[in-house]
N, C-alpha and C positions, 0 to 999 in steps of 0.2 A: 516600618518596612515589613512586608508579609513574606512568609516562606511557604513553598509548596514542595511536595515530593511527587515525582512522576514515576509511575510504574508501567512498564511495557516490555516489548521484546527488543531491547536495545543492546547494542554491542556485539551482535551476531553477524555483522557484515551482510545484513539483509537490506538492500537498497530501499525497498518500500518502507520499512520501519524507520530507517534513518531519514528518509524524506519526511515522514510523518513527524519525527522528533524535531527536525529543523523547522518545519512549518509551525509546530506548536510553540516552540521557544521564541521564534520571531514574532508570532502573533501576540503572545502573552506579554512580551517585552515592549511591543509597540503600544499596548494599552497601559502597562504598568512598568515603566522603565527601571524602577528600583526593586522589582520582585526578585526574591532569592529562590533559585531553582536547584533542587537536588534530584538527580536521575539515578534510578536503580538500573545498573548495567552489568553485563558479564565481563566487560572490559572498561572499568571505571576511569582509568587514566586516559584511555583513548577518547572516551565519550566527553570527559571533562575538557580535553584539549580541543576537540572539534567544535564544541558548541558553547564554550566558555561558561560552563555550569559546574557546580559541585556534583560529584558522582561517587557512589559507593557500590560495592559488590552486591548484586541482587541475591546472592546466596549466603551472605553474611548476616545472620539473624541479629547479632548484637548491633551492627552498624545500621540495619534497617530500623530497629526499635529506637535507637538513639536519634536518628533523623526524624522519625515520626513524632517522637516526643517534643522535638524542637520546632516542628512545622505547625502551620495552621490548618493545612488541608492536603489530602492525598488526591492526586489526579491519576485516574486509571485509564490508560489508553495511549494513543488511539489504535486503530487497526483491528484485525480479526482475532482478538485474544481469546474470545469466549466460544470455544468449540472443542469437541473431543474426537475429531476424525483422525488426528495424528496420535494423540494419547491423552489420558485424563490428567496426568501429572501437571502439565503446563496450565490447564484450566484450574486445577486445585491451587496451584501456586498463586495465580492472580486473585482468586477468591479469598485465599488466606491473607494476602496483603491487605485487601479491603476490610476483612473481618478484624484484623489486627488494628487497623487505623480506627475503626469504630469502637473497639474495646478501649483504646486510648483516648476516646472522646474527641476524635478529629473529624472535621468535615470531609466528605468524599464526593468527588465529582467524576462521573463516567464520561469520558471525553470522546465523542464522535466514534463510537466503536461499531464494528460490524459483528453480527451474531452469525457464526458459522453453524454447520450441522452439529447438533447435539443428539447423540444416539441413545445414551444411557439415561434411564429414568432418574437414577440417583443424582446425576449431574444436573438435570433439569431442576430437581428439588433444591440442590445447592445454589444454583444460579438464582432461582426465585427468592430464596431466603436472603441471600446476600444482597441482591439488587433492591430488595424491599427495605434494606437498612440504610442505603446511601441517601445523600441529600439531593442530588440532581443527576438525571440521566439524559445524555444526548447520544443519538445514533446516526449512522450515515444515511440510511434510507428508510422509507415507509415499510419495506419488507422487514428490516431489522426490528422496527417497532412492533409489527404484527407478531413476530416470533416471540419477543419478550412478553407481549400480552397473552399469547397462547400458553406461556409458562406461568401465568397468573402473577406477573409482576404488576403491582397496583400503583406504584409510584408514577408520577407524571413523566412522560417520555417526550423529549423534544427531538424532532428530526432536523438535522443540519446538513452537513456534507463532509466528505473526506477532507482533512486539513490540507492535503497537498494541492487541492484546487485553489487554495489561497496563497500558495507559495509565490513570493515575489521573484520574478525572473523576466528577462527580456524575451518577448515573444517574437520569434523569427518568422516573418511572412515569406515563406520560400515557395518558389515554383518548382515543379518537377523538372529536372534537367532532361533535355532531349538526348544528351550524349551518354553520360554515365550516371546511373542511378545508384545511390547509396542506400541500401536497405538493411535496417536493423532487425535482428531476430532475437526475441526474448522468450525463453522457454522455462519450464520448471520440471524437475524430475518427478514423475509419477510412476505408478505401477505399470504404466504402458510405455516406459522409457525405451524399451527395445524397438517397439513399433515407431516411436517418435524419431529415433535415430535414422531409421530407414526413410521415413517421410521427409525429414528436413535435410538429410543428405541429398536426396533426389531433388528436392525443391531448390536447394542452393545451387546444384549443378545446372538445373533448368534456367534459373534466373541469370546465372553467369553466361550461359550459352545463348539464350534467346534475347535477353535484355541488356547484355553487356554490363550487368549490375556488379557493384562492389558490395559484398556481404560483410556485415559487422555483427558478430555474435556477442551478446551482452549478458553475462551471468548476474542476475539480480541478487541471488543468494549464492555466494561463491562456494560455500561448503556443499551445497546440494546440486548446483547447476554446472559447475565448472567441468567436472568429469564428462558429463553428457555432451557439452558443447565441444570439448576437445576431440571426442570421437567423431562428431559430425564434421568438424574441421578437417580431420585426418582423412575421412572417407570422401568428402566432397571436393576439397581443394586445400592443400596446405597453405596457400597464399591468402586464404580467408582471414580477416582480422578477428581476433579474439581479445576483447577488452578485459584487462585486469585492473579494476579501479581501486583507488585507495580511499576516496572521499566522495561526497555527493557532487562536488564541483566537477569531478572527472566525468561523471555520468551526464551532467547537464551540458558539458562541453561536447561530448559525443552526440547527444541529441541535437544540438544546434547545427550539426553537420549532416544530419540524415534527411533523406527524401521520402522515406517510407518506413513503416513499422509493422512487424508481425509479432504479436505478443500474446502469451498465455497468462501474463501477470497483470494484476489490476493497476499497479502504479506505473507499469510500462505503458499502459494505455492512457492513464491520466496525464503523464508527461507528454505523450503524443498530442493529446488535446490541448495542453497548455502551449505547446510549440507549434500548434496548427499543422501537424504532420499527418498526412493520410495514413490510415492503418487498417489492418485486418485483425480483428479480435478472434481469438480461439478460446471459447468459453467452456471450461471444464468445471467451473465452480459458480455457484449462485451469485457471488458478489460481482463477477464480470457480467453475467447476464443482466443483473439489476442495473448496473451502470449503463449498459447499452440501451436498455429500455428508457432509462432516465434521460439520456441525451437524444433519443429518437432514432437510434441505429438499430435496424431490424435485421440487417443482412450480416450474419456472423455464423461461424462454424462451431458447433458444440457437441454433436453426436459423434461417437467414436467411429461409427461405420462410414461417416461422410468425410472424415478427416483423411484426405489423401493429398499427395504433392500436386496432383492435377487440379483438385478443387481449390487449394490454396492459391496456386498460380493464377487460376481464372479470377478469383476474388481480387488478387493484387492488380492484375491488368484492368479489370473493370473499375476499380477505385482510382487507378491512375488516369483513366480516360475521362473521369468526371472532375478530376483535379480538386479533390477535397470538398465536394458538394455537401456531404453530410454535415461537416463542421460549420460550413457557411450557413446552411439552412437552420441549424440549431444553435446559432450564436447566442440567442437570448437565454436558452436553457443552460448553456455552459456558463454564461456570465452570472446567472442566478446561483449556480453551484459555487462559484467563487465568492459571492457575497455571503451565502449561507455558511461557508467554511469559516469565515471571519466571525460569524455569529457565535460559534462555539466558544471562542476565546472570550467574547464579551460576557457570555453566561458564566464562564469560569471565574473571571475577575469580579463579577457582580456577587457571586456566592462567597468569594474570598473576602470581599470588603464588608459584607453585611454580618 
């Protein structure tokens, strides 16, 4: 029986990362049913209960060392762990865990990560040295591979796909309702949050008045998004639904009832693709832009000066009129991403067993 330790941004009530963890655990167990998994989490009891894994506190050095000593391999990922746009400390944390595993002579697999913006030369140096120590690297996109190569990472890099593309779920083939459209809005709090409140409050009002739409606000990261969405709900219409989810199943249930998605978050869009729901992507980060190019979607909003309630409304009505033509035309590309996402788990188990 082989044991692995998974390091990532887990336990923070971030829907994207929780979806990633569920996908990873499901895929790894499908290939190796007896695998022992320990997850480093900020809420170990909660993580252990949700995913039937062992979990220890990600900030308890003694527990981390103890688990690394007992494991055969560290799995670092997935998601956008390696960036310094928010702060360097989180980047240093993940690199330190990798370094610690190598000091203890453990295998290290980088699991389908995305490489975010890295501004500081010192951090580029740290990433280069750390990644050149690991045993195997997989990334989400060709863009991520090019970034690592520009950092002078010389280890072979395999491009797969985000693990959530492989998440097993029922795909609901829904038609847009002619009567009442249920539109999900997924935002993230950025430095432009005051402008976003104005835009999406106005958009919500317009959708209700012109389309008789039912608006559903979904906070993917509760600690960051909830306050923003509460203000939008108050300004637009107190009757708007604001989802407070407890687990991934809650979010999947909400998605199964939606007719349309507007999302600033990567995994908000990936779920829309999985459920075959038409969407308007608002790309303020390279990872969203890369995803849209990968699936063949060229019509999205990304410049701050073009982001208005009117522009978003126009995009929504245009997408509704073609009834999800983009996803239909690019079915093969999307299916390819689902297959590639499973490839990451195969690489992981292969490294573990050899």
